[in-house]
C-alpha positions as CSV (number, residue, x, y, z in Angstrom):
1,M,0.0,0.0,0.0
2,S,1.1,3.6,-0.6
3,P,-0.9,5.9,1.8
4,T,-1.4,9.5,0.5
5,T,-0.9,12.5,2.6
6,T,-4.5,13.0,2.9
7,L,-5.0,9.5,4.3
8,R,-2.2,9.6,6.7
9,T,-3.7,12.8,8.1
10,A,-7.0,11.1,8.5
11,V,-5.6,7.9,10.1
12,R,-3.7,10.2,12.6
13,A,-6.9,12.0,13.5
14,G,-8.6,8.7,13.8
15,R,-6.0,7.4,16.2
16,R,-6.1,10.5,18.3
17,T,-9.8,9.9,18.9
18,A,-9.7,6.2,19.2
19,R,-10.6,4.2,22.4
20,R,-7.5,2.1,23.4
21,G,-7.2,-1.2,25.2
22,A,-7.5,-4.9,24.8
23,G,-11.0,-4.7,26.1
24,V,-12.3,-2.8,23.2
25,L,-14.0,-5.4,20.9
26,L,-15.1,-2.8,18.3
27,G,-11.6,-2.2,16.9
28,S,-8.8,-3.3,14.9
29,A,-5.4,-4.8,16.1
30,V,-2.8,-2.0,16.2
31,E,-0.2,-3.5,18.6
32,L,0.4,-6.3,21.2
33,R,0.6,-6.2,25.0
34,T,3.5,-8.3,25.9
35,G,6.4,-8.9,28.3
36,A,8.6,-10.4,25.6
37,P,11.0,-8.4,23.5
38,D,9.0,-9.0,20.3
39,V,8.0,-6.7,17.4
40,V,5.6,-8.0,14.7
41,L,7.1,-7.4,11.3
42,T,4.5,-7.4,8.5
43,F,4.8,-7.3,4.7
44,D,2.1,-6.1,2.3
45,D,1.5,-6.3,-1.4
46,G,3.3,-9.4,-2.3
47,P,4.3,-11.9,-3.3
48,E,6.5,-10.3,-5.9
49,P,9.7,-11.6,-7.6
50,G,12.7,-9.5,-6.8
51,G,11.1,-8.4,-3.5
52,T,9.6,-11.2,-1.5
53,D,12.6,-13.5,-2.3
54,R,15.0,-10.9,-1.0
55,V,12.9,-10.3,2.1
56,L,12.7,-14.1,2.8
57,A,16.6,-14.2,2.7
58,A,17.0,-11.3,5.0
59,L,14.6,-12.9,7.4
60,A,16.2,-16.3,7.3
61,D,19.7,-14.7,7.9
62,A,18.3,-13.0,11.1
63,G,16.4,-16.0,12.3
64,A,13.1,-13.9,12.2
65,T,9.5,-14.7,11.3
66,A,7.0,-12.3,9.9
67,T,3.4,-12.1,8.7
68,F,2.8,-11.5,5.0
69,F,-0.4,-9.8,3.9
70,V,-0.9,-11.0,0.4
71,L,-2.9,-9.8,-2.6
72,L,-4.6,-12.6,-4.4
73,T,-4.0,-10.9,-7.7
74,R,-0.3,-11.6,-6.9
75,V,-0.8,-15.1,-5.4
76,R,-2.4,-16.2,-8.6
77,R,0.5,-14.9,-10.7
78,H,3.2,-16.1,-8.3
79,P,2.0,-19.1,-6.5
80,S,5.5,-20.5,-6.2
81,L,6.6,-17.5,-4.2
82,L,3.7,-18.0,-1.8
83,G,4.9,-21.5,-1.3
84,E,8.4,-20.2,-0.5
85,V,6.9,-18.0,2.1
86,L,5.1,-20.9,3.7
87,A,8.1,-23.2,3.5
88,A,10.2,-20.7,5.4
89,G,7.7,-21.0,8.3
90,H,6.1,-17.4,8.0
91,E,2.5,-16.5,8.5
92,V,0.2,-15.7,5.5
93,A,-2.6,-13.3,5.9
94,L,-5.1,-11.5,3.5
95,H,-4.5,-8.0,2.1
96,G,-7.2,-8.3,-0.4
97,V,-8.4,-9.9,-3.5
98,D,-6.9,-6.9,-5.1
99,H,-5.6,-3.4,-3.8
100,R,-8.9,-1.4,-4.1
101,A,-9.7,0.6,-0.9
102,L,-12.8,-1.0,0.8
103,P,-14.7,2.3,1.1
104,T,-14.5,2.7,-2.7
105,L,-16.4,-0.7,-3.3
106,P,-20.1,-1.3,-3.3
107,P,-20.9,-1.8,0.4
108,A,-23.1,-4.9,-0.4
109,E,-20.3,-6.6,-2.2
110,V,-17.5,-6.3,0.4
111,G,-18.7,-9.2,2.6
112,G,-18.8,-11.4,-0.4
113,L,-15.4,-10.6,-1.7
114,L,-13.8,-10.9,1.8
115,R,-15.4,-14.4,2.3
116,G,-14.3,-15.5,-1.2
117,G,-10.9,-14.2,-0.7
118,R,-10.3,-15.8,2.6
119,A,-11.5,-19.1,1.1
120,E,-9.3,-18.9,-1.9
121,L,-6.2,-18.1,0.3
122,E,-7.1,-20.9,2.7
123,D,-7.2,-23.3,-0.4
124,A,-3.9,-21.9,-1.6
125,T,-2.0,-22.2,1.8
126,G,-4.0,-25.2,3.3
127,A,-4.1,-23.3,6.7
128,P,-6.6,-21.0,8.3
129,V,-6.5,-17.3,7.5
130,R,-7.0,-15.0,10.7
131,W,-5.8,-11.6,9.7
132,Y,-6.7,-9.0,7.2
133,R,-5.1,-5.6,6.3
134,P,-7.3,-3.2,4.5
135,P,-5.5,-1.6,1.5
136,Y,-4.2,1.8,2.6
137,G,-5.5,1.2,6.1
138,R,-8.9,2.5,4.9
139,Q,-12.2,1.0,6.3
140,T,-15.5,2.4,7.5
141,L,-17.5,0.8,10.4
142,R,-19.6,-0.9,7.9
143,N,-16.5,-2.3,6.2
144,W,-15.2,-3.4,9.6
145,R,-18.3,-5.3,10.1
146,A,-18.0,-7.0,6.8
147,V,-14.5,-8.0,7.7
148,T,-15.2,-9.5,11.1
149,G,-18.3,-11.1,9.6
150,A,-16.1,-12.9,7.2
151,G,-14.1,-14.4,10.1
152,L,-11.2,-12.0,9.9
153,L,-9.6,-9.4,12.1
154,P,-8.3,-6.1,10.7
155,V,-4.6,-5.6,11.5
156,L,-3.1,-2.1,11.3
157,W,0.2,-0.8,12.3
158,G,2.4,1.6,14.3
159,P,6.0,2.2,13.0
160,T,6.6,2.0,9.3
161,T,9.5,1.8,6.8
162,W,8.4,4.3,4.3
163,D,9.4,1.8,1.7
164,W,6.7,3.1,-0.7
165,K,8.6,6.4,-1.0
166,D,11.7,7.4,-3.0
167,I,13.8,8.5,-0.1
168,P,17.4,7.6,1.0
169,H,17.9,4.2,2.6
170,A,19.0,5.8,6.0
171,E,15.9,7.7,6.3
172,R,13.7,4.5,5.8
173,V,15.7,2.9,8.5
174,A,15.4,5.9,10.8
175,K,11.6,5.9,10.2
176,A,11.4,2.2,11.0
177,M,13.2,2.9,14.4
178,T,10.9,5.7,15.3
179,G,8.4,4.7,18.2
180,V,9.3,1.0,17.9
181,A,8.9,-0.9,21.2
182,P,8.0,-4.5,22.4
183,G,4.5,-5.1,20.9
184,S,4.8,-2.8,17.9
185,I,3.4,-3.9,14.7
186,V,5.6,-2.8,11.8
187,L,4.6,-1.9,8.3
188,A,6.8,-3.0,5.5
189,H,6.3,-4.3,2.0
190,D,7.7,-7.1,-0.1
191,G,6.0,-5.8,-3.3
192,F,4.3,-2.8,-4.9
193,A,0.7,-2.9,-6.1
194,G,0.1,-1.5,-9.5
195,P,-2.9,-0.7,-12.0
196,E,-3.0,-4.6,-12.5
197,D,-3.9,-5.0,-8.8
198,G,-6.5,-2.0,-8.7
199,A,-4.0,0.5,-7.4
200,C,-2.8,3.7,-8.9
201,D,0.0,5.0,-6.8
202,G,2.6,5.9,-9.3
203,P,5.9,4.3,-10.3
204,P,7.5,1.7,-7.8
205,P,10.1,3.1,-5.5
206,R,13.8,2.4,-5.9
207,V,14.4,0.1,-2.9
208,D,16.4,-3.1,-2.2
209,R,13.9,-4.7,0.1
210,G,16.3,-7.3,1.3
211,E,18.9,-4.8,2.2
212,L,16.3,-2.6,4.0
213,V,14.9,-5.5,6.1
214,T,18.5,-6.5,7.0
215,S,19.2,-3.0,8.3
216,V,15.9,-2.7,10.1
217,L,16.3,-6.0,11.8
218,D,19.9,-5.0,12.7
219,G,18.5,-1.8,14.3
220,Y,15.9,-3.7,16.2
221,A,18.5,-6.3,17.5
222,G,20.5,-3.3,18.8
223,L,17.6,-2.4,21.0
224,G,17.2,-6.0,22.3
225,L,14.0,-6.5,20.1
226,R,13.5,-9.6,17.7
227,A,11.0,-9.8,14.8
228,R,8.3,-12.5,15.0
229,S,5.0,-13.1,12.9
230,L,1.9,-12.1,14.7
231,G,0.8,-15.5,15.3
232,D,4.3,-16.4,17.1
233,A,4.2,-13.1,18.9
234,L,0.7,-13.9,20.4
235,E,2.1,-16.9,22.2
236,A,3.6,-14.4,24.7
237,G,1.3,-11.4,24.3
238,S,-2.4,-10.3,23.6
239,L,-3.8,-7.9,21.1
240,V,-4.5,-4.3,21.7
241,R,-7.3,-2.9,19.6
242,E,-8.3,0.7,18.5
243,T,-11.3,1.9,16.6
244,W,-9.8,3.0,13.2
245,F,-12.3,4.3,10.7
246,P,-10.6,6.9,8.4
247,G,-12.9,6.0,5.6
């Protein structure tokens, strides 16, 4: 996903007015409450050749696990890459049938798309799919009800890598370090959605995703943190939810 400036402003405003706490049922996962030194590293928009494979190598070198929020438009084109993600022991979750923002879709169709997408991804992985990340982080209350009605929980984020921007490597790493703490859910990408995925976010950024992940993991290790998938991290933690409806 490649959030626009307007969307980021809306999301920040939504977070400021959100109700926090693990007891909030009307909400999306935004972080974990944990006593372990875990951060949840997540990747969106894959699988993509030249991105996913390099990310997998960097994770393997660090002994880290991650959650990959995949697009079915990409899974259909690159099923072998999805297999590599699974074979490496990572968690697979749904980012969408494609990359269209939920609020732009006919409301009556969202539930069916999500149920069908979950079923297709479960067939492809042979495992239950629990998590969903709405493209661009955009959702309305009605969308949220459709997501949860499809048996999924929206998962959002805190720290990001800014890997959708054309900025220096050091700036991306610094951004990924900003605000990170045990229980953080970190947003990164192993691909870049394009028009064929229903996204129109301009040209792909120039970024070596493997090099970026290696630098970010090194930075986290320097803070005594380790990267784990959401499922792995929940072995020692619990979800914190916020209401998040920027629309």
